[in-house]
C-alpha positions in Angstrom: 11.4 -18.0 17.1 10.3 -19.3 13.7 6.7 -20.3 12.8 5.8 -22.8 10.1 2.4 -23.6 8.7 1.7 -27.1 7.2 -1.3 -27.3 5.0 -1.9 -30.9 4.2 -4.9 -33.2 4.5 -2.7 -36.1 5.7 0.0 -34.3 7.6 0.9 -36.8 10.3 4.2 -38.2 9.0 5.3 -34.9 7.5 4.4 -33.0 10.7 6.4 -35.5 12.8 9.5 -34.9 10.6 9.1 -31.1 10.5 8.7 -30.9 14.3 11.8 -33.1 14.6 13.8 -30.8 12.5 12.3 -27.6 14.1 11.4 -28.5 17.6 9.5 -26.4 20.2 9.9 -24.0 22.0 12.3 -22.5 19.5 9.9 -23.1 16.7 6.1 -23.3 16.2 4.6 -25.7 13.7 0.9 -25.2 13.0 -1.2 -27.7 11.0 -4.2 -27.0 8.7 -6.0 -29.9 6.9 -7.8 -27.8 4.2 -6.9 -24.8 2.1 -9.6 -22.8 3.7 -8.4 -23.6 7.2 -4.8 -22.6 6.2 -5.9 -19.4 4.6 -7.9 -18.5 7.7 -4.8 -19.1 9.9 -2.7 -16.9 7.6 -5.1 -14.0 7.9 -4.9 -14.3 11.8 -1.1 -14.5 12.0 1.5 -14.6 9.2 3.8 -17.7 9.4 7.4 -17.4 8.4 7.2 -20.3 5.9 4.3 -22.4 4.6 4.5 -26.1 3.5 1.7 -26.8 1.1 0.3 -30.0 -0.4 -0.8 -29.9 -4.1 -3.9 -32.0 -3.5 -6.3 -30.7 -0.9 -9.9 -31.8 -0.2 -11.5 -28.4 -0.9 -9.2 -26.9 -3.7 -5.9 -27.4 -5.4 -2.7 -26.3 -3.9 -2.1 -24.0 -6.9 -5.3 -22.1 -6.2 -4.4 -21.9 -2.6 -1.0 -20.5 -3.6 -2.6 -17.7 -5.6 -4.8 -16.7 -2.7 -1.9 -16.9 -0.3 0.1 -14.5 -2.5 -2.9 -12.1 -2.5 -2.7 -12.1 1.3 1.0 -11.6 1.5 3.4 -12.4 -1.4 6.4 -12.3 0.9 5.6 -15.6 2.7 7.8 -18.4 1.1 5.6 -21.3 0.1 7.2 -24.7 -0.3 5.1 -27.4 -2.1 5.5 -30.9 -0.5 3.5 -33.4 -2.5 3.4 -36.9 -4.1 2.5 -35.4 -7.5 5.5 -35.9 -9.8 4.0 -34.1 -12.7 6.5 -31.7 -14.4 3.7 -29.4 -15.3 2.6 -29.1 -11.7 6.1 -28.2 -10.6 6.5 -25.7 -13.4 3.2 -24.0 -12.6 4.0 -23.9 -8.9 7.3 -22.1 -9.5 5.8 -19.8 -12.2 3.2 -18.6 -9.6 5.9 -17.8 -7.1 6.4 -21.0 -5.0 9.8 -21.0 -3.2 10.4 -24.7 -4.0 8.7 -28.0 -5.0 9.6 -31.1 -3.0 8.4 -34.6 -3.5 7.3 -37.2 -1.0 8.8 -39.3 0.5 10.8 -36.4 1.8 14.6 -36.4 2.1 15.1 -34.9 5.6 18.4 -33.3 4.8 16.9 -31.5 1.7 13.8 -30.5 3.7 16.0 -29.1 6.5 18.1 -27.1 4.0 15.2 -25.8 1.9 13.2 -24.7 5.0 16.2 -23.0 6.5 16.9 -21.1 3.3 13.2 -20.1 3.1 13.3 -18.9 6.7 16.3 -16.7 5.8 14.5 -15.3 2.8 11.5 -14.6 5.0 13.7 -12.8 7.6 15.4 -10.7 4.9 12.0 -9.5 3.7 10.4 -8.8 7.1 13.2 -7.7 9.5 13.8 -4.0 8.9 17.3 -2.8 7.8 17.3 0.1 10.2 19.4 3.2 9.4 20.6 4.9 12.6 23.1 7.7 13.1 23.7 6.4 16.6 23.1 2.9 18.1 19.4 2.7 19.2 18.8 2.7 23.0 16.7 -0.5 22.7 17.5 -3.5 20.6 15.5 -3.6 17.4 14.6 -6.6 15.3 16.7 -6.9 12.2 20.1 -5.4 11.5 21.1 -1.8 11.9 23.2 0.4 9.6 25.1 2.7 12.0 27.0 5.8 11.0 26.9 9.6 11.2 30.0 10.6 9.2 29.4 12.7 6.1 29.9 9.9 3.7 27.4 7.7 5.4 24.9 10.6 5.4 25.3 10.8 1.7 24.6 7.0 1.4 21.4 7.5 3.5 20.2 10.3 1.3 20.9 8.2 -1.8 18.8 5.4 -0.4 15.9 7.8 0.0 16.3 9.2 -3.5 16.3 5.8 -5.3 13.8 3.8 -3.1 10.6 4.9 -4.9 11.9 4.2 -8.4 12.3 0.9 -10.3 15.6 1.5 -12.2 18.7 -0.6 -11.3 20.9 0.4 -8.5 24.6 -0.6 -8.1 26.0 -0.7 -4.6 29.8 -0.7 -4.4 32.2 -1.1 -1.5 34.6 -3.5 0.1 33.4 -6.8 1.7 31.8 -6.1 5.1 30.7 -2.6 4.4 27.0 -3.4 4.5 25.9 -3.7 0.9 23.2 -6.2 1.5 21.8 -4.1 4.3 21.6 -1.1 1.9 19.8 -3.3 -0.7 17.2 -4.4 1.9 16.7 -0.8 3.0 16.0 0.3 -0.6 13.6 -2.6 -1.0 11.8 -2.0 2.3 11.3 1.7 1.7 10.1 1.3 -1.9 6.7 0.5 -3.5 7.7 -3.2 -3.9 8.1 -3.8 -0.2 5.1 -6.1 -0.1 6.4 -8.2 -3.0 9.2 -10.9 -2.9 12.8 -10.1 -2.3 15.3 -12.7 -3.4 19.1 -12.5 -3.0 21.7 -14.5 -5.0 25.5 -14.4 -4.7 26.9 -14.7 -8.2 30.3 -15.7 -6.8 28.8 -18.6 -4.9 27.1 -20.3 -7.9 29.3 -22.4 -10.4 29.7 -20.6 -13.7 27.8 -23.3 -15.6 24.8 -23.1 -13.3 24.4 -19.4 -12.8 22.6 -18.7 -16.0 20.1 -21.5 -15.2 19.7 -20.2 -11.7 18.8 -16.7 -13.0 16.8 -17.5 -16.2 15.8 -21.2 -15.8 16.2 -23.9 -18.3 14.2 -26.3 -20.5 14.2 -30.0 -20.2 17.2 -31.5 -22.1 19.0 -28.1 -22.3 22.2 -29.8 -20.9 23.3 -33.0 -19.3 21.2 -33.5 -16.1 18.4 -31.2 -17.1 15.7 -33.8 -16.7 12.9 -31.2 -16.4 12.1 -27.5 -17.0 13.4 -25.2 -14.3 12.0 -21.7 -13.4 14.7 -19.2 -12.7 14.9 -16.3 -10.3 13.8 -13.6 -12.8 10.6 -15.5 -13.5 10.0 -16.6 -10.0 10.5 -13.1 -8.6 8.4 -11.2 -11.1 6.8 -8.2 -9.5 9.5 -8.1 -6.7 13.1 -7.2 -6.2 16.2 -9.3 -7.0 19.5 -8.6 -5.3 22.6 -9.9 -7.1 25.6 -9.8 -4.9 29.1 -9.9 -6.4 27.8 -9.2 -9.9 31.4 -8.5 -11.0 32.0 -12.3 -10.8 29.3 -13.0 -13.4 30.6 -14.8 -16.5 30.5 -12.9 -19.9 27.8 -15.1 -21.5 25.5 -14.4 -18.6 26.3 -10.7 -18.7 25.0 -10.5 -22.2 21.7 -12.0 -21.2 21.5 -9.7 -18.2 21.8 -6.6 -20.4 18.8 -7.7 -22.4 16.7 -8.2 -19.2 17.6 -4.7 -18.0 16.8 -3.2 -21.4 13.6 -5.1 -22.3 12.5 -7.1 -19.2 12.5 -10.2 -21.4 14.6 -13.3 -21.6 14.6 -17.0 -22.8 15.3 -20.0 -20.6 18.5 -21.9 -21.3 17.8 -24.2 -24.2 14.5 -22.6 -25.0 13.0 -20.3 -27.6 10.0 -18.9 -25.7 10.4 -15.2 -24.9 9.3 -14.6 -21.3 8.4 -11.2 -19.9 9.2 -10.3 -16.3 8.9 -7.2 -14.0 11.9 -7.3 -11.6 13.6 -4.4 -9.9 17.4 -5.3 -9.9 19.8 -4.2 -7.2 23.4 -5.3 -7.7 26.5 -5.1 -5.5 30.2 -5.7 -6.0 33.5 -5.2 -4.2 35.2 -4.8 -7.5 36.0 -1.6 -9.5 33.6 -2.4 -12.4 34.6 0.8 -14.3 38.2 -0.3 -14.4 37.2 -3.8 -15.2 35.0 -2.7 -18.1 37.9 -0.6 -19.4 40.2 -3.7 -19.2 37.6 -6.0 -20.9 36.9 -8.0 -17.8 33.2 -6.8 -17.6 30.9 -5.7 -20.3 31.0 -1.8 -20.6 27.4 -1.6 -21.8 26.2 -3.7 -18.8 28.3 -1.6 -16.4 26.8 1.7 -17.7 23.3 0.2 -17.6 23.8 -0.9 -13.9 25.6 2.3 -12.8 22.8 4.8 -13.7 22.5 5.1 -9.9 25.5 4.1 -7.7 25.8 4.1 -4.0 29.3 3.7 -2.6 29.9 2.5 1.0 33.2 3.6 2.5 35.3 1.1 4.5 35.5 1.5 8.3 39.1 2.8 8.1 37.7 5.9 6.3 35.0 6.4 8.9 37.0 7.1 12.0 34.2 9.2 13.5 31.9 6.2 13.4 34.3 3.8 15.2 33.2 4.8 18.7 29.5 4.4 17.7 30.2 0.9 16.4 32.2 -0.1 19.4 29.3 1.0 21.7 26.9 -1.0 19.6 29.0 -4.2 19.7 29.9 -3.9 23.4 26.2 -3.7 24.2 25.4 -6.6 21.9 28.2 -8.9 23.2 27.4 -7.9 26.8 23.9 -9.4 26.4 25.3 -12.5 24.6 27.9 -13.2 27.3 25.9 -12.1 30.3 28.2 -9.2 31.3 27.5 -5.7 32.3 30.1 -3.5 30.5 29.3 0.2 30.5 32.3 1.7 28.7 35.5 1.0 26.9 38.9 2.1 28.3 40.5 4.9 26.3 43.6 2.8 25.7 41.4 0.1 24.1 39.9 2.7 21.8 43.4 3.9 20.8 44.4 0.3 20.0 41.3 -0.1 17.9 42.0 3.0 15.9 45.5 1.9 15.2 44.5 -1.7 14.3 44.6 -2.9 10.7 45.3 -6.2 9.1 45.7 -7.6 5.6 42.3 -7.9 3.8 41.4 -11.2 2.1 40.3 -9.4 -1.1 43.1 -8.8 -3.6 41.5 -5.5 -4.7 42.2 -3.9 -1.3 45.7 -4.6 0.1 44.7 -3.4 3.6 41.4 -2.8 5.3 40.3 -2.0 8.8 38.3 -5.1 9.8 39.2 -5.9 13.4 37.7 -8.9 15.1 35.3 -7.4 17.5 34.9 -10.7 19.3 38.7 -10.8 20.0 38.6 -7.2 21.2 35.6 -8.0 23.4 37.5 -10.9 24.8 40.3 -8.6 25.9 37.8 -6.1 27.4 35.8 -8.8 29.2 38.9 -10.2 30.8 
């Protein structure tokens, strides 16, 4: 169940649209008509996402944002306003707003932004639980399961690095749980009450990634009709997780190196030096050491990132953990499908251990990544 708080002195039309997109009982939409009323509701029960107007009868939305971040900086705040001032949008993003939307609202965009904010909120709040064996009771969030020696080393590494602010590089094939480890580092560290933002470098077009990270000035390139605040500025004080950093283009790598060394950068097309305070956690399925030796990745950036590296082994190298994972997924899919399966036949476990298929990643010719849903279908039948 997701809860949304709408702080707006004239919320009727917007509330109707939000409740249409996020209907009860699966979602709860609360309404406050003043900043004071909204702040009081937040102190009683934290919402997952806040929609905030810029103009409120008792104080400005920017002032309300500052107070909301003092209560809990992890709540994504989306401005929804008629104010089209570029300065207002810039100030909102500089002070940590998740997004800035203009009325009249485009429903598709509103739906997309709120769903993205709900995901960010979930990543920050749901614990990334580390468990040697599947827990007896279902826990909120996702669980890192494994008791083999290599996973024990990964758990100890999380504990060693969590309290520090230097960069961490998480390596391993796709599907080994790199984002879960990043969240565990964040949640066990001193920045756990500050924002956590995740960005997949491989999913952003090369010409837009630098702007997404560092922002841009108006007129910096075609289509840049206003200043944009990037993730390093928006997430200052918190943690930024960059997945698939090996796919980052060379020009952006150079700027990343400076941020890691000096915690300063310039927006694309700008001359103003901006200071930030972001803890960086990066992940990749690539062999960055080999890539740096081949000139495909900056060696200086690789060595800066790899001060502390956590490697996650693939499942084919964790044969002792396979029964634990099967038990976990059998219990999970039993609940989803309304079945009462207590155990797995020995011949099914033998088939599972012998199962392998080509991996989609060219860096790993074969990997043990069975479809648990397919196996479950055979077991359930």
